[in-house]
BAFI-3210 file (N, C-alpha, C; in Angstrom, 3 decimals, decimal comma, padded with zeros to 6 digits):
// residues 222
n [1|2|3|4|5|6|7|8|9|10|11|12|13|14|15|16|17|18|19|20|21|22|23|24|25|26|27|28|29|30|31|32|33|34|35|36|37|38|39|40|41|42|43|44|45|46|47|48|49|50|51|52|53|54|55|56|57|58|59|60|61|62|63|64|65|66|67|68|69|70|71|72|73|74|75|76|77|78|79|80|81|82|83|84|85|86|87|88|89|90|91|92|93|94|95|96|97|98|99|100|101|102|103|104|105|106|107|108|109|110|111|112|113|114|115|116|117|118|119|120|121|122|123|124|125|126|127|128|129|130|131|132|133|134|135|136|137|138|139|140|141|142|143|144|145|146|147|148|149|150|151|152|153|154|155|156|157|158|159|160|161|162|163|164|165|166|167|168|169|170|171|172|173|174|175|176|177|178|179|180|181|182|183|184|185|186|187|188|189|190|191|192|193|194|195|196|197|198|199|200|201|202|203|204|205|206|207|208|209|210|211|212|213|214|215|216|217|218|219|220|221|222]
n.u [015,860|017,718|017,745|019,850|020,635|019,009|018,191|020,146|023,517|026,996|028,746|027,145|026,057|028,388|029,114|026,695|027,027|029,369|028,222|026,457|027,869|029,223|027,256|026,138|028,239|028,699|026,062|026,281|028,349|026,837|024,846|026,311|027,648|025,187|024,481|026,589|026,376|023,714|024,242|026,236|024,890|022,973|024,565|026,080|027,304|025,082|026,324|028,206|027,570|027,378|029,482|028,164|028,950|030,438|028,293|026,770|028,656|028,736|026,083|026,108|027,931|026,382|024,060|025,391|026,109|023,644|022,740|024,809|023,862|021,203|022,022|023,520|021,575|020,072|021,888|022,148|019,598|019,542|021,728|020,629|018,407|019,974|021,114|019,024|017,734|020,082|020,093|017,669|017,750|020,059|018,682|017,234|018,840|018,516|017,738|018,859|021,654|024,906|028,267|031,612|034,667|036,781|038,045|036,576|034,111|030,776|030,253|027,827|025,424|027,364|028,961|031,051|032,231|034,822|035,320|038,041|040,732|043,297|046,748|048,528|048,837|049,197|050,282|048,788|048,936|046,421|044,877|042,799|041,057|039,302|036,957|038,187|040,734|042,131|043,427|042,047|041,918|044,365|045,317|046,129|045,951|045,335|045,911|044,202|044,901|043,369|039,600|038,143|036,279|036,735|035,926|034,827|034,211|033,911|035,148|038,001|041,536|041,843|039,930|037,456|034,181|033,654|032,141|029,186|029,714|031,871|034,588|037,876|039,935|043,619|045,895|048,630|050,361|052,170|053,836|054,804|057,449|058,101|057,870|055,719|052,269|049,716|046,735|043,514|040,690|037,168|034,200|030,614|027,165|024,091|022,257|021,269|020,855|021,199|023,530|023,519|025,259|027,768|029,613|028,671|026,320|026,325|026,311|024,940|026,036|025,122|027,396|029,283|030,343|029,819|030,878|028,825|029,786|031,500|030,532|030,395|028,675|025,283|022,589|019,089|016,822|014,653]
n.v [-004,788|-002,464|-000,027|001,240|002,890|004,975|006,755|008,485|009,671|008,841|011,105|013,205|013,444|014,370|016,624|018,140|018,111|019,726|022,279|022,751|023,096|025,675|027,385|027,410|028,482|031,286|032,095|032,026|034,082|036,210|036,255|036,825|039,176|040,942|040,887|042,197|044,681|045,394|045,735|047,422|049,547|049,790|050,541|052,932|056,119|058,968|061,405|060,949|059,670|056,984|057,448|058,457|057,670|055,516|054,051|053,534|052,115|049,812|048,892|048,406|046,312|044,630|044,265|042,873|040,472|039,160|038,808|037,264|034,968|034,424|034,005|031,860|029,757|029,955|028,964|026,265|025,275|025,289|023,496|021,291|020,883|020,575|018,123|016,547|016,727|015,678|012,975|011,962|012,286|010,339|007,936|007,827|006,785|003,866|001,018|001,814|001,670|002,085|003,550|003,551|004,738|002,033|-001,402|-003,806|-005,909|-007,351|-010,859|-012,207|-014,581|-015,977|-014,081|-011,236|-007,782|-005,304|-001,906|-000,549|001,609|002,167|003,512|002,709|000,481|-002,937|-005,767|-007,526|-008,944|-010,105|-010,360|-011,942|-011,760|-013,267|-012,005|-012,883|-012,315|-014,311|-015,652|-016,387|-016,629|-015,988|-014,590|-013,770|-011,010|-008,956|-005,491|-002,307|000,931|003,338|003,392|000,251|-002,961|-005,351|-008,769|-011,500|-015,035|-016,038|-018,469|-020,564|-020,549|-023,585|-024,851|-024,887|-023,434|-020,197|-019,087|-017,009|-013,520|-010,963|-009,869|-008,764|-007,105|-007,016|-005,226|-005,613|-003,964|-004,339|-002,525|-002,888|-002,023|-002,866|-001,014|000,015|000,034|002,237|001,425|002,364|001,241|001,017|000,410|-001,293|-001,489|-002,550|-000,618|-001,499|-000,602|001,872|003,398|005,113|005,758|007,013|009,891|010,914|009,638|006,248|004,257|001,036|-001,908|-004,889|-006,339|-004,241|-001,064|002,151|005,365|008,264|010,611|009,640|008,511|007,859|007,929|007,303|005,208|004,718|002,649|000,552]
n.w [021,330|023,188|025,898|027,964|031,268|031,492|033,441|034,264|034,525|035,098|034,348|033,863|036,675|038,111|036,830|037,510|040,385|040,529|039,428|041,306|043,644|042,776|042,733|045,122|046,448|045,386|046,056|048,722|049,254|048,149|050,222|052,281|051,764|051,584|054,250|055,443|054,315|055,161|057,852|057,926|057,162|059,330|061,323|060,611|061,429|062,260|062,057|060,533|057,982|055,295|052,680|049,512|047,055|047,527|048,597|046,231|044,666|046,014|045,987|043,093|042,951|044,442|042,822|040,850|041,714|042,135|039,735|038,556|039,931|038,666|036,173|036,522|036,980|034,822|032,742|033,962|033,440|030,629|030,063|031,267|029,255|026,899|027,350|027,438|024,876|023,405|024,385|023,302|020,806|020,540|020,909|018,961|016,930|017,075|015,223|013,006|010,572|011,208|010,656|011,718|013,135|013,926|014,727|015,481|014,870|014,627|013,981|012,026|011,095|009,648|008,413|008,321|008,312|007,244|006,680|004,721|004,519|002,702|002,526|000,307|-002,626|-002,196|-000,284|002,192|005,405|007,415|010,487|012,498|015,521|018,506|020,902|023,432|022,361|021,311|018,410|015,669|012,876|010,200|007,439|003,939|001,990|-000,864|-001,055|-002,284|-003,265|-001,189|-000,557|000,445|001,071|003,289|003,703|005,758|005,900|008,375|008,625|010,415|010,812|011,424|010,043|011,073|011,652|013,016|015,998|016,211|017,125|018,403|016,602|015,929|013,686|012,680|010,582|008,616|006,332|003,290|000,856|-002,872|-002,735|-000,335|001,859|004,781|004,879|005,597|007,125|007,710|009,370|009,496|011,124|010,552|011,512|012,644|014,739|018,066|020,669|023,308|025,390|028,450|030,777|030,527|030,132|027,583|025,156|024,309|021,449|020,802|019,043|019,267|021,149|021,019|021,324|020,658|020,753|020,524|019,064|017,424|015,279|011,920|009,411|008,757|008,164|007,685|008,851|006,964]
ca.u [016,477|018,014|017,980|020,284|020,908|018,230|017,963|021,302|025,176|028,046|029,477|026,342|026,106|029,619|028,980|025,587|027,615|030,163|027,613|025,659|028,782|029,656|026,257|026,279|029,478|028,065|025,066|026,847|028,876|025,949|023,978|027,285|027,630|023,824|024,551|027,712|025,866|022,646|025,000|026,849|023,788|022,307|025,453|026,804|027,059|024,227|027,012|029,106|027,178|028,246|029,763|027,125|029,680|030,874|027,160|026,334|029,326|028,308|024,693|026,330|028,222|025,110|023,265|026,377|025,976|022,466|022,662|025,509|022,960|020,282|022,752|023,896|020,401|019,729|022,870|021,891|018,539|020,121|022,429|019,731|017,580|020,645|021,193|017,754|017,974|021,094|019,422|016,668|018,669|020,551|017,500|016,362|019,805|018,096|017,293|019,689|022,940|025,911|029,629|032,417|036,161|037,058|038,307|035,967|032,738|030,139|030,129|026,388|025,206|028,632|029,433|031,601|033,067|035,212|035,687|039,517|041,474|044,792|047,519|049,161|048,437|050,337|049,893|048,695|048,640|045,189|044,952|041,421|040,923|037,949|036,521|039,141|042,244|042,682|043,822|041,239|042,145|045,120|045,232|046,997|044,856|045,795|045,176|044,229|045,107|041,953|038,671|037,798|035,666|037,259|034,902|035,178|032,941|033,898|036,197|039,089|042,673|041,701|038,790|036,007|033,386|033,817|030,756|028,813|030,267|032,771|035,949|038,852|041,232|044,955|046,403|049,981|050,293|053,410|053,905|055,728|058,794|058,396|057,377|054,588|051,051|048,941|045,318|042,479|039,523|035,625|032,921|029,237|026,401|022,682|022,221|020,111|020,653|022,089|023,922|023,598|026,043|028,768|029,340|028,256|025,607|027,098|025,395|025,187|025,853|025,415|028,239|030,000|030,109|030,461|030,430|027,826|030,517|032,388|029,746|030,750|027,539|023,976|021,571|017,917|016,279|013,348]
ca.v [-003,400|-002,242|001,141|001,134|003,846|006,133|007,482|009,390|009,219|009,409|012,301|014,361|013,787|015,051|018,037|018,756|018,485|020,908|023,506|023,188|023,658|026,643|028,293|027,543|029,334|032,457|032,282|032,216|035,186|037,080|036,459|037,633|040,705|041,516|041,011|043,059|045,892|045,880|045,927|048,934|050,792|050,198|051,203|054,009|057,314|059,798|062,502|060,757|058,678|056,367|058,468|058,302|057,135|054,079|053,282|053,127|051,114|048,645|048,549|047,795|045,006|043,721|043,834|042,141|039,123|038,768|038,721|036,045|033,891|034,225|033,434|030,325|029,291|029,775|028,043|024,856|024,862|025,172|022,399|020,184|020,728|019,974|016,667|015,886|016,505|014,632|011,591|011,811|012,102|009,077|006,977|007,898|005,976|002,654|000,496|002,469|001,233|003,313|003,216|004,568|004,200|000,920|-002,639|-004,542|-005,896|-008,765|-012,039|-012,595|-015,371|-016,091|-012,858|-009,956|-007,054|-004,011|-000,916|-000,628|002,751|001,882|004,416|002,647|-000,935|-003,755|-007,038|-007,264|-009,933|-010,061|-011,327|-011,792|-012,187|-013,232|-011,345|-013,121|-012,143|-015,530|-015,637|-017,307|-016,735|-015,343|-014,732|-012,750|-010,340|-007,561|-003,894|-001,289|002,171|004,022|002,587|-001,147|-003,747|-006,580|-009,450|-012,911|-015,690|-016,940|-019,831|-020,507|-021,441|-024,823|-025,307|-024,798|-022,176|-019,392|-019,005|-015,620|-012,797|-009,693|-010,189|-007,558|-007,351|-006,146|-005,338|-005,606|-004,382|-003,913|-002,126|-003,754|-001,563|-003,207|000,052|-000,219|000,579|002,730|001,159|002,724|000,338|001,206|-000,908|-000,786|-002,420|-002,054|-000,133|-002,205|000,007|003,263|003,264|006,497|005,564|007,715|011,445|011,033|008,309|005,207|003,222|-000,370|-002,897|-006,143|-006,140|-003,264|000,195|003,167|006,760|009,017|011,473|008,796|008,132|008,658|007,763|006,727|004,694|004,579|001,400|000,798]
ca.w [021,616|024,866|026,253|029,345|032,068|031,034|034,520|034,372|033,884|036,282|034,021|034,252|037,871|038,537|036,200|038,238|041,669|040,400|039,235|042,615|044,486|042,509|042,815|046,575|047,007|045,065|046,907|050,175|049,060|048,161|051,305|053,314|051,142|051,987|055,653|055,612|053,933|055,941|059,168|057,854|057,081|060,604|062,271|060,552|062,273|061,781|061,917|059,335|056,811|054,170|051,219|048,523|045,892|048,104|048,784|044,800|044,364|046,742|045,229|041,891|043,364|045,086|041,736|039,765|042,286|041,936|038,089|038,363|040,602|037,891|034,902|036,609|037,058|033,390|032,193|034,425|032,590|029,102|030,052|030,928|027,952|025,800|027,731|027,126|023,437|023,008|024,728|022,449|019,505|020,592|020,705|017,344|016,121|017,111|014,136|011,977|010,354|011,283|010,500|012,711|013,278|014,639|014,236|016,068|014,242|014,955|012,802|011,984|009,896|008,602|007,584|009,035|007,019|007,567|005,649|005,015|003,665|002,645|001,831|-001,027|-002,961|-001,681|000,153|003,768|006,504|008,300|011,773|013,207|017,030|019,113|021,989|024,327|022,100|020,654|016,960|015,074|011,435|009,586|005,967|003,101|001,090|-001,650|-000,755|-003,229|-002,636|-001,108|000,234|000,056|001,787|003,689|004,159|006,304|006,092|009,911|008,647|011,132|010,696|011,503|009,076|011,522|011,604|014,213|016,349|016,173|018,347|017,902|016,200|015,746|012,939|012,625|009,278|008,504|005,103|002,864|-000,448|-003,416|-002,593|001,183|002,751|005,647|004,427|006,671|006,787|008,601|009,414|009,882|011,267|010,606|011,960|013,321|016,402|018,863|021,972|023,782|026,972|028,805|031,736|030,484|029,743|026,353|024,819|023,542|020,753|020,875|017,940|019,928|022,274|020,538|021,933|019,487|021,353|019,326|018,487|016,602|013,921|010,624|008,839|009,396|007,126|008,295|008,523|006,118]
c.u [016,819|018,346|018,612|020,810|020,330|018,183|018,885|022,496|025,766|028,583|028,420|026,096|027,298|029,346|027,882|026,126|028,426|029,504|027,060|026,540|029,157|028,549|026,056|027,232|029,143|026,937|025,230|027,481|027,975|025,121|025,316|027,566|026,434|024,104|025,498|026,952|024,738|023,160|025,671|026,032|023,148|023,370|026,401|026,449|026,121|025,161|028,000|028,685|027,895|028,231|028,744|027,876|030,025|029,389|026,715|027,226|029,036|027,018|024,998|026,938|027,135|024,302|024,133|026,217|024,927|022,236|023,684|024,594|021,920|021,135|023,082|022,625|020,047|020,548|022,455|020,639|018,837|020,853|021,784|018,835|018,658|021,007|020,132|017,637|018,936|020,798|018,431|017,064|019,222|019,755|016,975|017,395|019,278|017,414|017,943|020,927|023,957|027,525|030,300|033,848|036,135|037,565|037,514|034,414|032,197|030,079|028,655|026,134|026,076|029,087|029,801|032,335|033,580|035,475|037,318|040,080|042,711|045,541|048,160|048,516|049,556|049,736|049,898|048,288|047,510|045,185|043,693|041,381|039,583|037,841|037,583|040,506|042,962|042,570|042,980|041,423|043,357|045,150|045,882|045,849|045,746|044,956|045,198|044,439|043,695|041,074|038,483|037,066|036,437|036,303|035,663|033,970|032,984|034,692|037,480|040,030|042,713|040,701|037,663|035,370|033,491|032,370|030,450|029,439|030,930|034,223|036,729|039,946|042,521|045,259|047,894|050,152|051,806|053,279|054,902|057,186|059,267|058,092|056,011|053,486|050,034|047,504|044,641|041,101|038,205|034,848|031,640|028,508|025,174|022,939|020,988|020,033|021,523|022,032|024,138|024,447|027,261|028,430|028,736|027,178|026,378|026,132|025,949|024,978|026,220|026,239|029,198|029,569|030,678|030,027|029,668|028,726|031,434|031,774|030,082|029,750|026,376|023,011|020,285|017,570|014,917|012,234]
c.v [-003,270|-000,776|001,090|002,633|005,164|007,111|008,713|008,728|009,737|010,676|013,349|014,604|014,686|016,450|018,893|019,229|019,693|022,107|023,855|023,653|025,131|027,903|028,530|028,365|030,887|032,821|032,886|033,699|036,311|037,506|037,051|038,811|041,350|041,780|042,081|044,638|046,441|046,428|047,146|050,094|050,951|050,677|052,088|054,989|058,288|061,163|062,462|059,679|058,358|057,221|057,616|057,428|055,731|053,332|052,694|052,070|049,826|047,974|047,717|046,457|043,982|043,190|042,733|040,604|038,597|038,260|037,387|034,850|033,437|033,649|031,922|029,373|029,045|028,976|026,460|024,418|024,527|023,953|021,206|019,858|020,197|018,704|016,081|015,521|015,461|013,169|011,185|011,620|010,578|007,887|006,703|007,035|004,413|002,051|001,063|001,803|002,169|002,868|004,302|003,709|002,971|-000,506|-003,798|-004,778|-007,185|-009,507|-012,386|-013,318|-015,616|-015,368|-011,796|-009,177|-005,738|-003,197|-000,589|000,731|002,432|003,085|004,107|001,054|-001,662|-005,098|-007,210|-008,723|-009,676|-010,964|-011,032|-012,628|-012,310|-012,214|-011,577|-012,811|-013,010|-015,438|-016,697|-017,544|-015,790|-015,395|-013,434|-012,278|-009,248|-006,504|-003,305|-000,079|002,868|002,993|001,250|-001,562|-004,984|-007,438|-010,982|-013,582|-016,521|-018,305|-019,404|-020,887|-022,912|-025,617|-025,591|-023,687|-021,428|-019,059|-017,299|-014,776|-011,447|-010,216|-008,911|-008,121|-006,359|-006,456|-004,952|-005,598|-003,520|-003,559|-003,058|-003,380|-002,285|-002,114|-000,153|000,625|000,929|002,201|001,294|001,815|001,168|000,108|-000,283|-002,089|-001,587|-001,699|-000,526|-001,721|001,244|002,964|004,731|006,688|006,552|009,181|011,892|009,700|007,542|004,420|001,961|-001,147|-004,366|-005,689|-004,885|-001,800|001,253|004,705|007,429|009,798|010,911|008,419|008,730|008,679|007,076|006,448|004,263|003,204|001,565|000,264]
c.w [023,015|024,937|027,721|030,054|031,744|032,146|034,779|034,111|034,917|035,753|034,411|035,739|038,603|038,284|037,062|039,684|041,651|040,363|040,614|043,535|044,304|042,861|044,573|047,058|046,622|045,789|048,325|050,410|048,855|049,584|052,375|053,073|051,730|053,556|055,903|055,328|054,694|057,384|059,209|057,813|058,459|061,661|061,830|061,331|061,486|061,299|060,685|058,541|055,862|053,145|050,304|047,366|046,253|047,981|047,340|044,300|045,078|046,166|044,074|041,983|043,576|043,897|040,761|040,465|041,957|040,712|037,864|038,905|039,285|036,496|035,126|036,779|035,640|032,695|032,468|033,744|031,033|029,082|030,200|029,873|026,836|026,027|027,281|025,779|022,787|023,196|023,760|020,948|019,116|020,379|019,426|016,559|016,073|015,952|013,009|011,773|010,404|011,010|011,335|012,503|014,199|014,030|014,624|015,461|014,598|013,555|012,978|010,745|008,979|007,830|008,640|007,917|007,830|006,500|005,963|003,998|003,592|001,929|000,534|-001,323|-002,420|-001,299|001,778|004,539|007,575|009,327|012,436|014,576|017,442|020,094|023,088|023,965|021,561|019,115|016,415|013,417|011,111|008,051|005,238|002,162|000,320|-001,140|-002,190|-002,633|-002,507|-000,263|-000,415|001,346|002,153|004,154|004,853|006,427|007,474|009,666|009,443|010,502|010,534|010,851|009,880|011,326|012,847|014,665|016,223|017,509|017,776|017,835|015,845|014,905|013,264|011,175|009,268|006,998|004,578|001,314|-001,415|-003,151|-001,039|001,938|003,527|005,019|005,513|006,235|007,812|008,528|009,974|010,056|010,867|011,204|012,265|014,627|017,104|020,290|022,280|025,022|027,159|029,989|031,740|030,168|028,512|025,900|023,983|022,782|020,839|019,501|018,532|020,963|021,851|020,979|020,950|020,109|020,188|018,525|017,488|015,450|012,903|009,459|009,128|008,028|007,702|007,938|007,840|007,105]
res [m|a|v|s|g|v|n|g|s|s|g|s|t|s|g|t|s|s|s|s|s|s|t|s|t|i|a|g|n|f|d|q|f|l|l|l|l|t|t|q|l|k|n|q|s|p|l|d|p|l|d|t|n|q|f|t|e|q|l|v|q|f|a|g|v|e|q|q|l|k|t|n|d|t|l|s|s|l|l|s|l|s|a|a|g|t|a|t|n|a|v|g|f|i|g|s|t|i|s|a|d|g|a|t|t|p|l|v|n|g|s|a|s|w|k|v|n|a|s|a|a|g|t|a|t|i|t|i|k|d|s|k|g|s|v|v|q|t|m|t|r|s|l|t|a|g|d|q|t|l|s|w|d|g|s|t|s|i|g|t|t|a|p|e|g|e|y|t|i|t|i|d|g|r|s|v|a|g|e|t|i|t|a|k|t|q|i|s|g|l|v|d|g|v|d|f|t|g|s|i|p|v|l|k|i|g|g|i|s|v|p|i|d|k|v|k|s|v|v|r|g|e]
***
């Protein structure tokens, strides 16, 4: 199992920098406002003091800026807690079998499978490519309307056995009437790591990356 990039992410760093910049701007305006207010009070004419209504209005503005600073600090704390909670939840996926939208799945122990949802029944030409984009197998399969599982034993078009690794399928389906069949694919596999270097955690199934928000189902390991 592997967990990479636990110390932070590029996305969160950018967000933190933006938040810090906004807070600094508000704090600068707050300090400037306070300086102007105190200077105004020190230099007002005793014979013509600051109007009470104006002074009250400035105090209200003063309080509003102070409240904004406190709100920003609170939001920053909540975001940090949320990010920590998401990271903890992501680590909890390790050892579980997940399914997600995708066309790339690992070939392990001579077996690879994809879940397929076809819009209609018909015949499909299935093309399987390796991680380098080279075609290793082309086959014809029947499709039924709805959900089904497409399995591959790793045999190639030239009669050899493909090595273990990641393989991607494309499906060109046609109905009996010759119309194009829409086929959506899902992959499944055992999560063995989590990558935190992006803006959201990415689950790892071997060399396959699945963003945590793309997960469709989870089955806990025994």
